[in-house]
C-alpha positions as CSV (number, residue, x, y, z in Angstrom):
1,X,35.0,29.8,58.7
2,X,37.1,27.1,60.1
3,X,37.0,24.5,57.2
4,X,37.5,25.4,53.5
5,X,34.9,23.9,51.4
6,X,34.5,24.3,47.6
7,X,33.1,27.3,45.8
8,X,29.3,27.4,46.8
9,X,27.6,28.0,43.5
10,X,23.7,27.5,42.7
11,X,20.5,28.9,41.3
12,X,19.8,31.1,44.2
13,X,17.3,30.3,46.9
14,X,13.7,31.1,45.9
15,X,12.3,30.9,49.4
16,X,14.9,33.5,50.7
17,X,14.4,35.7,47.8
18,X,10.5,35.5,48.1
19,X,11.0,36.9,51.8
20,X,13.2,39.9,51.1
21,X,11.2,42.9,52.7
22,X,10.0,45.8,50.4
23,X,11.9,48.9,50.1
24,X,15.3,47.3,50.7
25,X,18.0,49.3,49.3
26,X,21.4,48.1,50.7
27,X,22.1,44.3,51.5
28,X,25.2,42.7,53.3
29,X,25.1,39.2,52.1
30,X,27.3,36.8,54.6
31,X,28.4,34.1,53.2
32,X,27.4,34.9,49.6
33,X,29.0,32.0,47.9
34,X,29.2,32.5,44.1
35,X,26.7,35.5,44.4
36,X,23.6,33.6,43.1
37,X,21.2,35.3,45.7
38,X,22.7,38.8,44.7
39,X,22.3,38.0,41.1
40,X,18.5,37.8,41.3
41,X,18.2,40.6,43.7
42,X,19.8,42.9,41.3
43,X,17.9,41.4,38.1
44,X,14.6,42.5,40.2
45,X,15.9,45.7,41.3
46,X,19.0,47.2,39.4
47,X,19.3,50.0,41.8
48,X,19.8,47.5,44.9
49,X,23.3,47.5,46.5
50,X,24.5,44.3,47.4
51,X,27.9,43.8,49.4
52,X,29.2,40.1,49.9
53,X,31.4,38.4,52.7
54,X,33.0,35.2,51.9
55,X,36.1,33.1,53.2
56,X,37.2,32.1,50.0
57,X,39.0,34.4,47.0
58,X,37.9,31.8,44.6
59,X,34.3,32.5,45.7
60,X,34.9,36.2,45.6
61,X,35.9,36.3,42.0
62,X,32.8,34.2,41.2
63,X,30.5,36.4,43.1
64,X,32.2,39.9,42.2
65,X,30.3,40.4,38.7
66,X,26.8,40.2,40.9
67,X,27.7,42.6,43.5
68,X,28.8,46.1,44.6
69,X,31.7,44.8,46.3
70,X,32.9,41.4,47.9
71,X,35.1,41.0,51.0
72,X,37.0,38.1,51.8
73,X,37.1,37.4,55.6
74,X,37.1,35.2,58.5
75,X,33.6,35.4,60.0
76,X,34.6,33.7,63.2
77,X,37.8,36.0,63.8
78,X,38.1,38.7,61.2
79,X,35.2,40.8,62.0
80,X,37.1,43.9,63.6
81,X,36.0,47.5,63.7
82,X,38.3,48.3,60.8
83,X,37.3,45.5,58.7
84,X,33.4,46.4,58.9
85,X,34.1,49.8,58.2
86,X,35.3,48.8,54.4
87,X,31.6,47.7,54.2
88,X,30.4,51.1,54.1
89,X,27.0,52.6,55.2
90,X,24.7,50.9,57.3
91,X,22.5,48.2,55.4
92,X,18.5,47.8,55.3
93,X,19.0,43.9,55.2
94,X,21.5,41.2,56.8
95,X,21.4,38.2,54.4
96,X,22.4,34.9,56.1
97,X,21.6,32.1,53.8
98,X,22.8,28.8,54.7
99,X,26.0,30.1,56.6
100,X,25.3,30.2,60.1
101,X,25.4,26.2,60.2
102,X,29.1,26.3,59.2
103,X,30.1,28.4,62.2
104,X,31.3,27.6,65.8
105,X,29.5,30.4,67.4
106,X,26.4,31.8,64.7
107,X,25.1,34.2,67.4
108,X,27.9,35.9,67.9
109,X,28.7,36.5,64.4
110,X,25.1,37.6,64.2
111,X,25.4,40.2,67.1
112,X,28.6,41.5,65.4
113,X,27.0,42.0,62.0
114,X,24.0,43.7,63.5
115,X,26.2,46.6,64.3
116,X,26.0,47.5,60.6
117,X,22.4,47.3,60.5
118,X,20.0,50.3,60.2
119,X,17.5,50.7,62.9
120,X,14.4,48.8,62.0
121,X,16.4,46.9,59.7
122,X,15.7,43.2,58.8
123,X,17.9,40.0,59.0
124,X,16.9,37.2,56.9
125,X,18.5,33.5,57.8
126,X,17.9,30.3,56.1
127,X,19.5,27.0,57.8
128,X,19.0,23.2,57.1
129,X,16.3,21.1,59.2
130,X,18.3,18.6,60.5
131,X,15.0,16.8,61.4
132,X,13.5,16.5,57.8
133,X,11.9,13.1,57.0
134,X,14.9,12.0,54.8
135,X,17.5,12.6,57.3
136,X,15.3,10.7,60.0
137,X,15.0,7.8,57.9
138,X,18.8,7.7,57.8
139,X,19.2,8.0,61.4
140,X,16.5,5.3,61.8
141,X,18.4,3.1,59.6
142,X,21.5,3.6,61.5
143,X,23.1,5.9,59.1
144,X,25.0,9.0,59.9
145,X,27.5,9.8,57.2
146,X,28.7,13.2,56.5
147,X,28.3,14.4,52.8
148,X,30.0,17.0,50.6
149,X,26.7,19.1,50.6
150,X,23.0,19.1,52.0
151,X,22.0,18.7,55.4
152,X,24.9,16.5,56.6
153,X,27.3,18.6,54.8
154,X,31.1,17.9,56.7
155,X,31.9,21.4,57.2
156,X,28.3,21.8,59.3
157,X,29.6,22.8,62.9
158,X,25.7,23.4,64.0
159,X,22.4,21.6,63.5
160,X,19.3,23.5,63.6
161,X,15.4,22.2,63.2
162,X,12.4,24.1,62.3
163,X,11.2,24.2,65.7
164,X,14.5,25.0,67.5
165,X,16.0,27.8,65.0
166,X,14.4,30.6,66.1
167,X,15.3,29.9,69.9
168,X,18.9,29.3,68.7
169,X,19.4,32.1,66.4
170,X,17.0,35.0,67.2
171,X,15.8,34.8,70.6
172,X,19.4,35.1,72.2
173,X,19.9,38.4,70.7
174,X,18.1,41.4,72.5
175,X,16.5,43.7,70.1
176,X,15.9,41.0,67.4
177,X,12.1,40.1,66.9
178,X,11.2,37.3,64.6
179,X,8.5,38.5,61.9
180,X,7.9,35.7,60.0
181,X,9.1,32.0,59.6
182,X,8.6,29.6,56.6
183,X,9.8,26.2,55.3
184,X,10.6,24.7,52.3
185,X,10.5,21.0,51.5
186,X,8.5,17.8,50.5
187,X,6.4,15.2,51.7
188,X,7.4,11.5,51.5
189,X,5.0,10.4,48.7
190,X,7.1,7.2,47.3
191,X,6.1,6.0,43.9
192,X,3.3,8.7,43.5
193,X,6.1,10.9,42.3
194,X,6.7,8.7,39.4
195,X,3.3,9.3,37.9
196,X,3.6,12.4,35.5
197,X,-0.3,12.7,35.7
198,X,0.2,13.4,39.6
199,X,2.6,16.2,39.3
200,X,-0.1,18.8,40.3
201,X,-1.1,16.6,43.3
202,X,2.3,15.9,44.4
203,X,2.7,19.6,44.6
204,X,-0.3,20.4,46.6
205,X,0.7,17.6,49.0
206,X,4.2,18.9,49.3
207,X,2.7,22.3,50.4
208,X,0.2,20.8,52.9
209,X,2.9,18.7,54.3
210,X,5.3,21.7,54.7
211,X,2.5,23.8,56.3
212,X,1.0,21.3,58.8
213,X,4.2,19.3,59.4
214,X,7.2,21.6,58.9
215,X,9.5,20.1,61.3
216,X,9.2,16.8,59.5
217,X,8.9,18.0,55.7
218,X,11.0,21.0,55.5
219,X,14.3,20.6,54.4
220,X,15.1,24.4,55.5
221,X,13.8,26.9,57.7
222,X,13.8,30.6,56.6
223,X,13.5,33.4,59.1
224,X,12.8,37.2,58.8
225,X,13.6,39.3,61.8
226,X,13.5,42.7,62.5
227,X,16.2,44.7,64.4
228,X,15.0,47.0,67.2
229,X,18.3,47.8,68.5
230,X,21.0,50.3,69.0
231,X,21.6,52.3,65.6
232,X,24.8,51.5,63.7
233,X,27.6,53.9,63.9
């Protein structure tokens, strides 16, 4: 990582967690933050092994109780053979939940990590959609202001949309094939959301909006891909 941010701690990413393939036994959580996704994975399956990577010793200390191991590493420059050997055996799943947008060359990092993935293993990637409707409205009103979190996080180095994310992050990697892509977000419903009686309707409209107009309604894009490349060593 080129810029140091505050420790990233949240409640976990439900869409990412829902797309973890069955039968996964060993996960490399790249950019693991405070270990929130790992906490949910291990709650669902106590036998699952999770190894985390983070740029921050502070994050590593927060994540450690939820993981089998956590390594503090510079993803842009620290992915040496010796460093990766410390991660142990090859993995069934590489998890990149809202980390690739923080990197100068995310595809290079992805390719390097793939050397530690089993043949026919999976890669699960989540990135923000910069063309979600709220951000479009900011741009339309002439506002482009970086924030401490969210789509315009000041530590974001790259920007993706629901449509471009597969072309930018999956297609350039030979042997990596997109299996599934989903979005998570909401529709612009305005005052309707303030009506308690309309909660069910709003939820249904949000689902329909993300399904039919994901590049407009989805705040994030989550992609599951299968690795058909060379075996890890």
